[in-house]
N, C-alpha and C positions, 0 to 999 in steps of 0.2 A: 582911632589908626591914624598914625603922623604920615608923609606921603613927600618925604625930600625929593629931590634932585640931584643925581651926582652924575659924572661920564656918564651923562645919557640915558643913566636909569633911573625908572621912577622905582620911588624902596616904598613897601607897606611895613611899617611896624608897628608892634605889638596889638593891642586894641582889646577888644569885649571879642567873648564866647561865652557866650549864656549870662550866667552872673558874675563870673571870674575875667579875668585879663589873661593875654598869652605872650609868650615870649618872643612867639612866632616874627622871622624877617625874611619878607621874600624881594625878588629885583622884577620888573618887568624893563624886557629892551623892547620900546617900539620898534627897532628899522628888524628886529627880527621875530619881531612879535612871541615872547617867547619869555616863561618865566622861570627866574633861578632862585633855587634855594640858600639864603647867607646864614652864618651863624645867628643862634639865637642872643636875644639880650640874656644879661646875667639873671633876671628872674622878671615873670609877669606881668606885665604892666599894661597899663591902660591909660588913657586921656593925658598922658604925654605930646610935648612939640618936640620937630623936629625941624633940621634945619641944615645947610650944604655948608661948611668950612673946610676952604682950602680942598675940593671937590671931594669931600667924605661926608656922606649922614654921619650928623648926629644929633643924639635923642637926649632932649633936658624934663627935666621933672618927673612929674607923670601918679600914679595914684597904686597901689600892687591891693590886694584884700589884705595883707593884714595890718592895711592903716600905713 
């Protein structure tokens, strides 16, 4: 799972769920101690890298079950 920080929100992006990847994206807001769902990635992804660019999370690379 990749975890960039943008706008005070820590994002959990993709990752492994058993033997496959997930397209799930969630954000944690430490100030309110709450989670929020974000739009999913276009495809399930794991072993991705994520960075913050202009205060937005950006996903780079990754692996899909299709190869």
